[in-house]
N, C-alpha and C positions, 0 to 999 in steps of 0.2 A: 735581545738585551737581557731579558730575565734569565734565560739559560746561561748566558755568559757570566752573569753575576750571582748565580745561585739563588735566585729570588723564586719562591714557589709560585707555580702557575695554577690557577683554577679556571679552566676553560668551560664555557657553557656550551651545551649540545643537547640535541634531542634525538636525532636519528642515529641508528648504528653507524652509518658512514661518518657522521660528525664526530661521534665518540671515538671511532678508530683513528680518524684523522688528527683529532686533538691529542690523543695519546701518543701518536707517532711524532707529533710536532714537539713533544716534550712536556705536556700538561702533566702535573702531579696529581691533580683531582679533576674529575669531570663533573660539572654542575648540570644534572639532568633537569630540564625545565621545559614545560610546567608539570612537576611531579604529580600534583594532585589530579590533574586532568588525565595524564598518562596512567596513573594508578600503580599500586604495588605490584600487580601481576607483570607490568612492563619491566620492572627491575628484575623480577624473577626470570623472565624471558631473556633479559640482557646478560644474565649470568652464564647462559649456555655459551655464546661466543666470546664473552669477556669475563672469565671466571676470576681474573685477578685485578682487573681495572678498578681503581678507587673511584666510587660513584657517590655523588652528593645529591640527595633528593632536595630540590628547591622548587618553591612556588606552591603555596597552599598547604604547607605542612602544619598540622595542628596537633594539639595534645591528644585528640581523639584518634588521629590516623598515623601518628609517628611510629609507633611500635610495628605497624604493619609494614612500614617501608624498611625498617631494620630487618624484620624477619624475611622479607623478600629479597634482601641483598644490598641495600644501601649501606654504605660505611659511614656516611655523615648526613646531617640534615642542615639545610639552610634555614636560619632563623629570620622569620620575616613577619609581616603583619598578622598572620594567623596565630603566631605564638607570643607576640609582644602586644600588651594592652595599648590601646590608643589614648589612654587616659593616665594622668599622673596621680591618680587616686591611690593612697597607700593600700587599700584592700586589693585593688586590681593588681598592683605590683607584687604584693605578697603572693596572691594566687599564681601569678606568673612564675615566681621564683620556686614555688612548691611544685608546679608542673614541670619546670626545667629540671628540678632534682629528681623527679620520678623518670623523666626521659634519660637522664644521665645513668641512673642505676640500671635502666633497661639496656641502654647502650653498652654498658660494661659487660652484659650477659650475651650480647649478640655474637654470632660466629665471626671470627676474624678472616679477612682476606689478605693474602700475602701481597 
């Protein structure tokens, strides 16, 4: 349905077989989960067989580890609980916005994947 109606597809995957299958099925982006458990080196290794597949690091991505995933080959980051404060306090939301701004500036500098 999504392919027929030009709806972008973000498929979740972990193993190289799942990543390959999702891409062949038409996924536009592969959400690799759980990224923090697998680690940035996993993304670096995935770039060998999948140099151009658009990969999103999802699961456990934080301000502290985000740049290492970009450097290792992730094209995108999934924004989850480790990046979004669990409180509505203005100071926490401000800190989150500042962290997101730093991540965006780093993302603009990362190597591009076709």
